[in-house]
N, C-alpha and C positions, 0 to 999 in steps of 0.2 A: 134345336135349332141352332142352324150355323150362320154365324155373323160375320162378315167380313171385315177386319179393322182394317184394311186399305182403303175401303168404301169411306168410311168413317172418318180417317184422316185426309181424304180428298175435301170431302165436306166443310172439314176444320179450316183449309186453307182458303176457302170462299171469302167475300166480305160479311157473309153473314153465317150462322148456324141454325137450324132450323128444328126445336126441340116439337114435343107432342102437343104441349098446351102454349108455347110462346117462340119467338125467333128473336135473337141476340144478334145484331149487328157489331162490328168488331173492328171497322176499317179504320177507325178514328184512335183506334187504342193501339198502346205501344204491346200490350201482353195480351194475345187472341183467347178466342174459346179453345181450351184442351182438357185432357184428360185430369190432371189435377183440381181444376177448380168443379167439375163435372164430379168426381169422387168427394170433395168435401161437402158440397152441398147435397149430396145424397147420403153420405154417413153422419153428418152431425146430429147428435139426438137434439131432438126438440121437445119433451115432455116437460110440463108445468112450464112453458114458455110464454111471456105477454110481450117482452121485448127482445128486440135483437139486434146488433150492431156487426156489419161486414167493413172490417179495417182494409182499404185498398182496393174499394169495389172495383174498380177497372170498367168493365162494360155491362156490371151490375149481373152480370149471372148469377153470381151464389143467392145476391139477394133475392131475386125473383124464382129460383130455385127454392129458398127457405119460404118465400111466399104460396109458393103453390103448396108445401108441405105442413104449412099451419094455418093459425089465424092470426100470429102475432103480427105487430107493429114493427116494422124494419127498416132502419137507419142505415144508409151507407156513406161512409166519409172517404173522398178520393182527391188526389193533390193535384194532378194533372189536368188543366183545363179542358183539354179536348175529350179525354177519357169520360170527364165527368159530365161534359154535354151531352156525349153519345149514350150513357147509361141511364140520361134522364129520356132520352127519346127512347131507349127500350121498356124501361119503364111506363110510359106513357102507353106506349102498344101492347103492353101485356094485362091478362085479364084483372091483377091486384094493385092497379097504380093507388088507389086511394090509401094503402098500407104500407107502401113505401115511401121514405124520406132518403134526399140525397144531399150531402153536402161537400161545396168545394172547399176543401181545408185541409192542412195537414193533420195527421194523427195527433201529434204533439201539442199542436194549441187546442184541437179538438177536445180533447182527454182534460185537457185546462179548464174549459169554459163550458163544456156541456153539461146540462143538469140532469140527466136523466141516469138511472141507472138500467143495466141490463142482464137478464136471466141468462142470455146466449152471447156471445161476441165470435166471431169467426174472421179468419184472415187467412188468405195464399199470399204471406209475404214476398218479399225481395229475397233472393237466395244464391245469387252468387256474389257474396260478402267480400270475397278476398281474390276475386280474377279481375283480369284486365276490362275495364269497363269499355264497352262500346260507344263510339262517336256520337252518335243521337242521343240527345238530351232525355226526350221522353222513353226511351226505352232504358237509359241507364235509371233513369229515377225508378223504373216500374221494375226491373230485373236485381237491382244493387239496394244499397244501404243509403241512398242520397236523401230519400224522404221518408224513410221505414225501414228501420233494423230491429233485431230482435230487443235489445234494450228497451226502444221506444215501445214497441207493441206491446210488452210485458209489463213494464211501469205502468202505461196508458190503462191498459185493461185492468190492472190488479186496483185500479182507483175507480175503474166505470162497471165492475162484475157488484152484481146484487148478492145478498146475501145466498149461500149456496148455488151462484151462478158459475158459469161454465164457459172456459175457453176452449175453442176447437180449431186447429190449424192442420195446415199438410207443409212439411220441410221434406228438405234430402234427409235420406237416411244416415250419411255422415254426420249431419249436423245433430243427432239426436241427444248426446252428450252433452254439448255445449250449451243445446238450448234449455234442455230440463235441469242444468246445474244454473243455470242463468235463472229459471222459473223459479227454483228455489229459493234464490235471494229475494223474490217478490212473493214468497209465501204461497208460490202454487205447486200443485204438484200432480203428477198424472192419474187420473182415473179410467181412462180407455187409452188403448195402442192398439195399432193396426198395420204389419208391415205392409208396405205394398211391394210386390215382386213383379216385374214386367210380363216374365215368363218361366216355366218352371226353372229353367236351366241358369237362368241371371240371378245374380245378387240383387236383394232390397233395394230399390233406388229412391223410395219415398216412405214416409210413415205418416199416418194420419195421428195425432195426440188429442186427447181432451184432458182438460187442465181443471183443479178446483181448488179452493182453499183450503179445503177438508184434508187435514193431516190424517196419516195411519190408515187410510181406507186401501185396500189392493186395488191394483191395476190387473183391468179385465186386459189381457193380450192375444192378438189373433194376429192371421196373417192373410191376406189377399193376393190372388195370383190374378193378372189381368188377362193375358192370352195363353191360348195353349202351345203346346211345342210347335206346332205348326206355323206359327207367328201370325196367322190370318184369321181364326177364330178365336172370341172370347169366350172365358171360363162361364160354367153355370152360376158361378158365384157373383162375378161382375155385372153379370146381366140381371142378377136378381137384384142386386142393389141400386142398379141405373135403370130397371125397365121404366118407370113413371116417366124416365125423358126422353130416351133417345128414340126418335121413329123408328128405326130398325128393329128396336126389341117390343 
């Protein structure tokens, strides 16, 4: 099957993005529906999972994707007021609203006061930590470390993970050593790793990492190429990973 990547990118530029079982509106969110979120929501392992936390939930995309893939209770925390309001609307319109709870709070405060422990924590965290910050406050908060940086994410996650719990994130490939080095300080180590390559000729741009508190386990390392060399059609591997969500697949 030939799937046109330009067509999907045009859909993502609208005020909403329609998936097979739900629709996500994102016009009130600084960070729109994109490939990173779809990758993380599709890739995260959910075995033996009864409670999930989505840190920096934004539009609610990943929380809703994980609700589709599991029977777990899912909590989402979001610092931006407008994004949190829109995520509530998206959750209310999805088929699983009774299993998704949303909190308007910073993760720093949330991780100090929430009484729950989670089998899985997921986050598509801010990633332009060292670049010039844009002038729009909400976008700066979403894309930079204004309200959530790697240290806050890892320290809070280490407190909230249940025994044998897993933290799954997607980050820039260039941040891998920094992120895993910091994770080691919080006694978290990689158990799964997938390098994301936009096309066969390009360098890896992202990596999906699963971390646990179990030391000494082997890390299962793989690579995923999103588009073929023509840049307009998706690879069979990417289609297989995301086929439960994209209407085109």
